[in-house]
C-alpha positions as CSV (number, residue, x, y, z in Angstrom):
1,M,-53.8,53.0,-118.8
2,L,-56.8,51.1,-117.2
3,L,-59.6,50.0,-119.4
4,S,-63.1,49.2,-118.2
5,K,-64.7,45.9,-119.3
6,T,-67.3,47.9,-121.3
7,T,-64.5,49.8,-123.1
8,V,-62.6,46.7,-123.8
9,S,-65.7,44.9,-125.2
10,M,-66.5,47.8,-127.5
11,W,-63.0,48.0,-128.8
12,A,-62.7,44.2,-129.1
13,L,-65.7,44.3,-131.5
14,L,-64.1,47.0,-133.5
15,M,-60.9,45.1,-133.7
16,L,-62.6,42.1,-135.4
17,L,-62.0,44.0,-138.7
18,P,-58.5,44.9,-139.9
19,F,-57.5,48.5,-140.5
20,V,-58.3,49.6,-144.1
21,A,-57.2,52.8,-145.8
22,V,-60.3,54.5,-147.2
23,A,-60.1,55.5,-150.8
24,S,-62.2,57.4,-153.2
25,P,-63.4,56.1,-156.6
26,V,-61.0,56.3,-159.4
27,S,-61.4,59.4,-161.7
28,R,-60.4,59.5,-165.3
29,F,-59.7,62.6,-167.4
30,S,-58.8,62.8,-171.0
31,H,-56.7,65.5,-172.6
32,P,-56.7,65.7,-176.4
33,I,-53.3,65.0,-178.0
34,K,-52.5,65.6,-181.6
35,A,-51.6,62.3,-183.3
36,H,-48.1,61.9,-184.6
37,S,-47.5,60.7,-188.1
38,D,-44.3,59.0,-187.2
39,Q,-45.3,55.5,-186.0
40,H,-41.9,55.1,-184.4
41,Q,-42.2,58.1,-182.1
42,P,-40.5,57.1,-178.8
43,C,-42.8,56.9,-175.9
44,Q,-42.5,59.6,-173.2
45,A,-42.4,58.8,-169.6
46,A,-45.8,58.7,-167.9
47,S,-46.2,61.3,-165.1
48,V,-46.7,60.2,-161.5
49,L,-48.2,63.0,-159.3
50,L,-48.9,63.0,-155.6
51,S,-50.4,65.9,-153.5
52,T,-52.1,66.3,-150.2
53,V,-55.8,67.4,-150.5
54,T,-55.3,70.0,-147.8
55,P,-52.1,71.8,-146.7
56,T,-52.8,71.2,-143.0
57,V,-54.3,68.2,-141.1
58,D,-55.6,68.1,-137.5
59,F,-55.6,64.6,-135.8
60,T,-57.2,65.8,-132.6
61,N,-60.5,64.1,-133.2
62,S,-59.8,61.7,-136.1
63,D,-57.1,60.2,-138.3
64,D,-59.3,60.4,-141.4
65,A,-58.5,63.9,-142.4
66,L,-55.1,63.1,-144.0
67,Q,-55.9,62.4,-147.6
68,V,-53.5,62.2,-150.6
69,Q,-54.3,62.4,-154.3
70,F,-52.4,60.1,-156.7
71,T,-52.5,60.7,-160.4
72,L,-51.0,58.9,-163.4
73,H,-50.9,60.8,-166.7
74,N,-50.2,59.4,-170.2
75,P,-48.7,62.2,-172.3
76,N,-48.3,60.0,-175.3
77,S,-50.4,59.9,-178.5
78,V,-50.9,56.1,-178.1
79,P,-52.5,54.1,-175.2
80,V,-50.3,52.8,-172.5
81,T,-50.8,50.0,-169.9
82,F,-49.6,49.9,-166.3
83,L,-49.8,47.5,-163.3
84,K,-52.1,48.9,-160.7
85,R,-50.7,46.7,-157.9
86,E,-48.7,48.6,-155.3
87,T,-50.2,51.9,-156.4
88,P,-53.1,53.8,-154.7
89,I,-55.3,52.8,-157.7
90,D,-55.4,49.3,-156.1
91,G,-55.8,50.6,-152.6
92,L,-53.2,50.7,-149.7
93,K,-52.3,47.1,-149.5
94,T,-48.6,47.6,-148.8
95,N,-46.2,50.3,-147.6
96,M,-46.0,52.5,-150.7
97,F,-45.2,55.9,-149.2
98,E,-42.3,57.4,-147.4
99,V,-43.5,59.7,-144.6
100,R,-40.8,61.7,-143.0
101,K,-40.7,64.3,-140.1
102,E,-39.1,67.4,-141.4
103,P,-36.6,69.0,-141.3
104,E,-34.7,66.1,-139.7
105,G,-36.0,63.6,-142.3
106,K,-36.9,60.9,-139.8
107,L,-38.8,58.1,-141.4
108,M,-42.2,57.3,-139.8
109,Q,-43.3,53.8,-139.1
110,Y,-45.8,52.1,-141.4
111,R,-48.7,50.7,-139.6
112,G,-50.7,49.2,-142.5
113,M,-50.9,45.8,-144.0
114,E,-48.4,43.7,-146.0
115,M,-49.9,40.9,-148.2
116,R,-48.7,37.7,-149.8
117,R,-50.3,37.7,-153.2
118,A,-50.1,35.6,-156.3
119,A,-48.0,36.8,-159.2
120,P,-49.9,39.6,-161.1
121,G,-52.4,38.5,-163.7
122,S,-53.6,40.3,-166.8
123,Q,-56.7,41.6,-164.9
124,E,-54.4,43.8,-162.9
125,Y,-53.2,45.9,-165.8
126,I,-55.0,49.1,-166.6
127,S,-55.0,50.9,-170.0
128,L,-54.7,54.7,-170.2
129,A,-55.8,56.3,-173.5
130,A,-53.7,58.9,-175.2
131,G,-53.6,62.0,-173.0
132,E,-55.7,60.3,-170.3
133,S,-55.1,60.8,-166.6
134,L,-56.2,58.5,-163.8
135,T,-56.7,59.9,-160.2
136,R,-57.5,58.3,-156.9
137,S,-57.6,59.9,-153.4
138,I,-56.8,57.8,-150.4
139,R,-56.8,58.4,-146.6
140,I,-53.5,57.3,-144.9
141,G,-53.8,59.0,-141.5
142,D,-54.1,55.8,-139.5
143,Q,-51.5,53.9,-141.7
144,Y,-48.4,55.8,-140.4
145,S,-47.0,57.2,-137.2
146,F,-46.7,60.9,-136.7
147,E,-44.3,61.8,-133.9
148,G,-45.0,65.4,-133.0
149,D,-46.7,68.4,-134.6
150,G,-45.0,70.1,-137.5
151,M,-44.1,69.6,-141.2
152,Y,-44.0,66.2,-142.8
153,S,-43.1,65.1,-146.3
154,I,-45.0,62.3,-148.1
155,S,-43.6,60.7,-151.3
156,Y,-44.6,57.7,-153.4
157,A,-41.9,55.1,-153.0
158,K,-42.8,52.2,-155.3
159,H,-41.7,51.2,-158.8
160,I,-44.5,51.0,-161.4
161,S,-44.4,48.5,-164.3
162,G,-46.0,49.4,-167.7
163,S,-45.7,49.3,-171.5
164,C,-46.2,51.6,-174.4
165,A,-46.3,50.5,-178.0
166,S,-44.7,47.1,-177.1
167,E,-41.9,48.9,-175.2
168,K,-41.2,49.3,-171.5
169,L,-43.0,52.4,-170.2
170,L,-40.9,54.7,-168.0
171,F,-42.5,56.7,-165.2
172,D,-41.5,60.2,-164.0
173,S,-41.9,60.3,-160.3
174,S,-40.2,63.6,-159.7
175,S,-43.5,65.2,-158.7
176,A,-44.7,62.3,-156.7
177,G,-44.3,64.0,-153.4
178,S,-45.8,66.7,-151.2
179,T,-45.7,68.2,-147.7
180,I,-48.3,68.7,-145.0
181,E,-48.5,70.4,-141.6
182,V,-49.7,68.1,-138.9
183,Q,-51.5,69.2,-135.7
184,G,-52.9,67.0,-132.9
185,S,-50.3,64.3,-133.3
186,A,-50.5,63.5,-129.5
187,A,-54.1,62.4,-129.9
188,H,-53.2,60.4,-133.0
189,Q,-50.5,58.5,-131.0
190,L,-52.8,58.0,-128.0
191,R,-55.5,56.3,-130.1
192,Y,-52.9,53.9,-131.6
193,S,-51.5,53.1,-128.2
194,E,-55.0,52.3,-126.8
195,I,-55.8,50.0,-129.8
196,Q,-52.5,48.1,-129.2
197,A,-53.2,47.7,-125.5
198,I,-56.6,46.2,-126.4
199,K,-55.0,43.8,-128.8
200,Q,-52.5,42.7,-126.2
201,L,-55.4,42.0,-123.8
202,E,-57.1,39.9,-126.6
203,K,-53.9,37.9,-127.1
204,Q,-53.5,37.3,-123.4
205,E,-57.0,36.0,-123.2
206,M,-56.2,33.6,-126.0
207,N,-53.0,32.5,-124.3
208,D,-54.9,31.9,-121.1
209,R,-57.2,29.6,-123.1
210,R,-54.1,28.0,-124.8
211,S,-55.6,29.0,-128.2
212,T,-54.0,30.5,-131.2
213,M,-57.0,30.2,-133.5
214,N,-59.6,32.9,-134.0
215,A,-63.2,31.7,-133.8
216,N,-63.7,32.4,-137.5
217,C,-61.3,29.5,-138.5
218,N,-63.3,26.3,-139.0
219,A,-62.1,22.9,-137.9
220,A,-60.5,22.0,-141.3
221,Q,-58.7,25.3,-141.4
222,V,-57.4,24.8,-137.9
223,T,-56.0,21.4,-138.8
224,A,-54.4,22.8,-142.0
225,L,-52.8,25.8,-140.1
226,N,-51.4,23.5,-137.5
227,N,-49.8,21.3,-140.2
228,W,-48.4,24.3,-142.1
229,Q,-46.9,25.8,-139.0
230,S,-45.3,22.5,-138.0
231,D,-43.7,22.1,-141.5
232,A,-42.7,25.8,-141.5
233,I,-40.8,25.3,-138.3
234,Q,-38.9,22.3,-139.9
235,K,-38.0,24.5,-142.9
236,I,-36.9,27.4,-140.7
237,N,-34.6,25.1,-138.7
238,A,-33.2,23.9,-142.0
239,A,-32.6,27.4,-143.2
240,I,-30.8,28.3,-140.0
241,A,-28.5,25.3,-140.4
242,C,-27.4,26.5,-143.9
243,T,-24.2,28.4,-144.6
244,E,-23.2,30.2,-147.8
245,S,-21.1,27.2,-148.8
246,S,-23.2,24.3,-147.5
247,C,-26.3,25.6,-149.3
248,S,-24.5,27.6,-152.0
249,T,-26.9,26.8,-154.8
250,L,-29.9,27.8,-152.7
251,V,-28.1,31.0,-151.5
252,D,-27.2,32.0,-155.1
253,T,-30.7,31.4,-156.3
254,W,-32.6,33.4,-153.7
255,F,-30.1,36.0,-152.4
256,G,-27.6,36.3,-155.4
257,S,-24.3,34.7,-156.3
258,A,-22.5,37.8,-155.1
259,T,-23.7,37.3,-151.5
260,T,-20.9,36.8,-149.0
261,Q,-21.1,34.7,-145.8
262,S,-21.1,38.0,-143.8
263,E,-24.1,39.3,-145.9
264,F,-25.8,35.9,-145.6
265,A,-25.5,36.2,-141.8
266,S,-28.2,38.9,-141.9
267,V,-30.5,36.4,-143.6
268,I,-29.8,33.8,-140.9
269,E,-30.4,36.4,-138.2
270,V,-34.0,36.9,-139.5
271,F,-34.6,33.1,-139.4
272,N,-33.1,33.0,-135.9
273,K,-35.6,35.7,-134.7
274,M,-38.4,33.8,-136.5
275,L,-37.9,30.4,-135.0
276,P,-38.9,31.2,-131.3
277,L,-41.8,33.3,-132.5
278,A,-43.1,30.8,-135.1
279,T,-45.5,29.2,-132.6
280,T,-46.8,32.5,-131.1
281,S,-48.9,33.8,-134.0
282,I,-52.7,34.2,-133.7
283,Y,-54.5,32.9,-136.8
284,N,-57.5,34.6,-138.2
285,C,-59.5,33.3,-141.2
286,P,-61.5,36.3,-142.7
287,A,-63.9,36.2,-145.5
288,D,-63.0,37.9,-148.8
289,A,-63.6,41.7,-148.7
290,P,-62.4,44.8,-150.5
291,D,-58.8,45.8,-149.7
292,A,-58.3,42.5,-147.8
293,C,-58.7,38.9,-148.9
294,D,-59.6,38.2,-152.5
295,S,-59.0,35.6,-155.2
296,E,-55.3,36.4,-155.5
297,T,-54.3,37.0,-151.9
298,Y,-52.9,34.2,-149.7
299,A,-52.6,36.2,-146.4
300,F,-51.8,39.5,-144.8
301,V,-50.4,40.9,-141.6
302,Y,-49.8,44.2,-139.9
303,P,-46.0,44.3,-139.4
304,S,-46.3,46.5,-136.3
305,D,-49.0,44.3,-134.7
306,P,-47.7,43.2,-131.2
307,T,-50.1,40.2,-131.3
308,Q,-48.5,38.8,-134.4
309,T,-51.9,38.0,-136.0
310,Q,-51.8,36.3,-139.4
311,Y,-54.9,36.8,-141.5
312,I,-55.1,33.7,-143.7
313,C,-57.3,34.0,-146.8
314,E,-59.5,31.4,-148.4
315,F,-57.2,31.6,-151.5
316,A,-54.4,30.0,-149.4
317,F,-56.5,27.1,-148.3
318,T,-57.7,26.5,-151.9
319,T,-54.2,26.8,-153.5
320,V,-52.7,24.3,-151.0
321,Q,-55.0,21.6,-152.5
322,T,-52.8,21.9,-155.7
323,D,-49.4,22.5,-154.0
324,Y,-48.9,21.8,-150.3
325,M,-45.8,23.9,-150.3
326,E,-47.9,27.1,-150.5
327,G,-49.1,26.5,-146.9
328,P,-45.8,26.5,-145.0
329,Q,-44.5,29.1,-147.4
330,T,-47.3,31.5,-146.5
331,I,-46.6,31.1,-142.8
332,I,-42.8,31.9,-143.3
333,H,-43.6,34.8,-145.7
334,E,-46.0,36.4,-143.2
335,L,-43.7,35.9,-140.2
336,S,-40.8,37.6,-142.0
337,H,-43.0,40.8,-142.4
338,F,-43.3,41.5,-138.6
339,N,-41.0,44.3,-137.4
340,S,-40.0,42.1,-134.5
341,I,-38.6,39.5,-137.0
342,G,-37.5,40.8,-140.4
343,G,-39.6,43.8,-141.4
344,T,-39.6,42.5,-145.0
345,T,-41.4,44.0,-148.0
346,D,-43.4,42.8,-151.0
347,D,-41.5,44.5,-153.8
348,A,-41.8,41.4,-156.0
349,Y,-44.0,38.3,-156.1
350,G,-43.5,34.8,-157.6
351,Q,-40.5,32.6,-158.1
352,S,-39.3,34.1,-161.4
353,A,-39.5,37.8,-160.3
354,C,-37.9,37.1,-157.0
355,Y,-35.1,35.0,-158.6
356,Q,-34.4,37.8,-161.1
357,L,-34.3,40.4,-158.3
358,A,-31.8,38.3,-156.4
359,Q,-29.5,38.2,-159.4
360,S,-29.7,42.0,-160.1
361,N,-30.1,43.4,-156.6
362,P,-29.0,41.0,-153.8
363,T,-29.5,43.8,-151.2
364,G,-33.1,44.2,-152.3
365,A,-33.6,40.4,-152.2
366,R,-32.5,40.4,-148.5
367,R,-35.5,42.7,-147.8
368,L,-38.1,40.6,-149.7
369,A,-40.5,38.3,-147.9
370,D,-40.9,35.9,-150.8
371,N,-37.2,35.3,-151.0
372,Y,-37.0,34.3,-147.4
373,A,-40.0,32.0,-147.9
374,Y,-38.6,30.4,-151.1
375,F,-35.2,29.9,-149.5
376,A,-36.7,28.0,-146.6
377,V,-39.2,25.9,-148.4
378,F,-36.6,24.7,-150.9
379,T,-34.2,23.4,-148.2
380,N,-33.7,19.7,-148.5
381,V,-36.0,18.5,-145.6
382,C,-39.3,16.8,-145.9
383,Y,-42.8,18.1,-145.3
384,L,-44.0,15.8,-142.5
385,N,-47.6,16.8,-142.9
386,A,-48.0,16.8,-146.7
387,P,-50.8,14.7,-148.2
388,S,-50.0,11.2,-149.2
389,G,-48.3,11.1,-152.6
390,Y,-47.3,14.8,-152.5
391,A,-44.3,15.4,-154.7
392,P,-42.4,18.6,-153.8
393,K,-40.6,20.6,-156.5
394,T,-36.9,20.0,-156.9
395,P,-34.6,22.6,-155.3
396,P,-33.4,25.3,-155.6
397,C,-36.4,26.6,-157.6
398,G,-39.5,25.2,-159.2
399,I,-40.2,27.6,-162.1
400,C,-37.5,30.2,-162.4
401,G,-35.2,28.7,-165.0
402,V,-32.4,27.5,-162.7
403,S,-33.7,23.9,-162.2
404,P,-35.6,21.5,-164.3
405,G,-38.9,22.3,-162.6
406,T,-39.5,18.6,-161.8
407,T,-41.0,17.0,-158.7
408,S,-39.8,14.1,-156.7
409,S,-41.6,10.8,-156.4
410,I,-41.0,10.2,-152.7
411,V,-42.1,12.1,-149.6
412,C,-41.6,11.3,-145.9
413,S,-44.5,9.9,-144.1
414,P,-46.0,12.1,-141.4
415,T,-44.4,10.1,-138.7
416,S,-40.9,10.1,-140.1
417,A,-38.2,12.1,-138.5
418,P,-37.1,15.2,-140.4
419,T,-33.8,15.0,-142.2
420,A,-30.8,17.0,-141.0
421,A,-30.4,20.2,-143.1
422,A,-26.7,20.9,-142.6
423,P,-23.8,20.4,-140.2
424,T,-24.7,21.1,-136.6
425,A,-21.4,22.9,-136.0
426,P,-19.3,25.3,-138.2
427,G,-16.7,23.4,-140.2
428,A,-18.4,20.0,-140.0
429,N,-18.4,19.7,-143.8
430,S,-17.8,15.9,-143.8
431,A,-21.1,15.2,-142.0
432,M,-23.8,13.4,-143.9
433,R,-27.4,14.1,-144.2
434,V,-30.3,12.2,-145.8
435,G,-32.5,13.9,-148.4
436,C,-36.1,13.0,-149.5
437,I,-35.9,14.7,-152.9
438,G,-35.5,12.4,-155.9
439,S,-36.6,8.9,-156.9
440,S,-34.9,7.3,-154.0
441,M,-33.3,8.3,-150.7
442,V,-29.9,9.8,-151.4
443,F,-26.9,10.6,-149.1
444,L,-25.3,13.9,-149.6
445,W,-21.8,15.0,-148.6
446,L,-22.2,18.5,-147.3
447,G,-19.9,21.0,-148.9
448,Y,-19.7,19.1,-152.1
449,M,-23.3,18.8,-153.3
450,F,-26.7,20.3,-152.7
451,I,-29.9,19.0,-154.2
C-alpha cells in the first residue's frame, strides 16, 4: 500500500502515543449479607464475572465498540482484599484475556502492551466489603486480532491473589467468559496493517539516520541506555554459553531443579534469537501517564511491534541509581517479550516470586520474562559500564533465599575485557574462566563450581 507524505505525517503524530485500552471508572455495589455468629466460618470463593456489553460488535468504522465488563464479587460476611494488578480493575497492561475464533478455538494474537513492573506494593491491594461487588468495563477491540467475521469467545486468563480473614482467598472464574459475534473484521485488520506499515517507515527513517533513540530521550538517558544495552549483550552472551551442567545452580534457581538439558535448550534458543536483535531496538522515553509509565513501572513494549520499540520509564532511570543491575535487566526482560524473540509473559514479578514459580512450575518459568532476565544478569560476567565502586549481588539470586544476598567488593573497570562465561565448545569442562564476583579474582573450574 502506498502512503502519501501527508498521510504518513498524520499517522506519525498519532503513533507518538502508545496504544491504550480505554476503560470506564470502577463501580462498586453492596449487597447486604447476614452476619454469621461463627467467627471461624470458612471463606467462600470470590466470584469473577466477565461479559460483553453487547452481543454483537461491528469493526467496520472503529475498534472501540468491543467492550467487556469485569466484576469481582465478595459473597462473604467479612471483608476481603485482592491484588488489582493483572485484572481489568488496573487497566489492560498485560495480556489477561484469551480470545478465540469459534468453533475451531484458534487463539487470537495479543497486540497490547507487556510491562516490567516492581513487585506489588500494599497500595495495589483493594478491599471489598461483605457482599460488595466491584465492576469495570474496558475496551479491548484494538488489543487483539480478529481473523474473519463470526463468533469469538473471550475469557479472563489470569490468576488473582487475595486474602479473607487472614486466609488465602480463592476465586471462582467459572463465569469469567463470554462470546460475541464479530462483523467488519477485514476493516479491523486493515487498520492494524496500515499502522504497522507506518511504524516500519518510522524505523527505516531512524535507521537511515543511524539512530536508535527517540527525540524524547535526553542526553543522560541516551548514555544510560547505551550502557545498559552494552552490558545486556555481555550477559546474553554469557547465558548462551551456559549448559544445564556448567551453570547448574543458576538453571535450578531460575528454571527449576527438574529442568533437563533438552528443556533448557528452549531457554537458550530464546537467548540465541535475542542476541542479534539486541542492538536493533528503538528506545522511547515517555513521561508518566495513566495506563503507561508510573512510579512502579520500569518499561513496556508491544510484543507484536515490528519496530521493536522499548518504552523506558523514568522509574527505571531512577532505580538504576540504587542498583545498576536493573538497567541491563530491564533491556533483557523487554527483549524477551517480543514475539520474534520469546513471546514471554509477566505472570510474576520480583526475585522471590519468580524463584518460587521456577521450583513449583518449571514450564511456567520458561514463559516468564523476569526469569530470563534474572538468569542472564546473574551469570558470572562483569558489568563493564557500571558506576565506579558498584558491587553486584552474589549469584544465583540476590533476595530469594537461595544465596546469602551479599554483594561483591570488586567490579571490572569499564575498559576491562569481559570474562568468559562457559566453555566455548560442548564438553570443554576443563576450561577455566575468571570471575569478578567476590573479594578477589577467582578461577573457576567449569563443571565443578559455579559462583
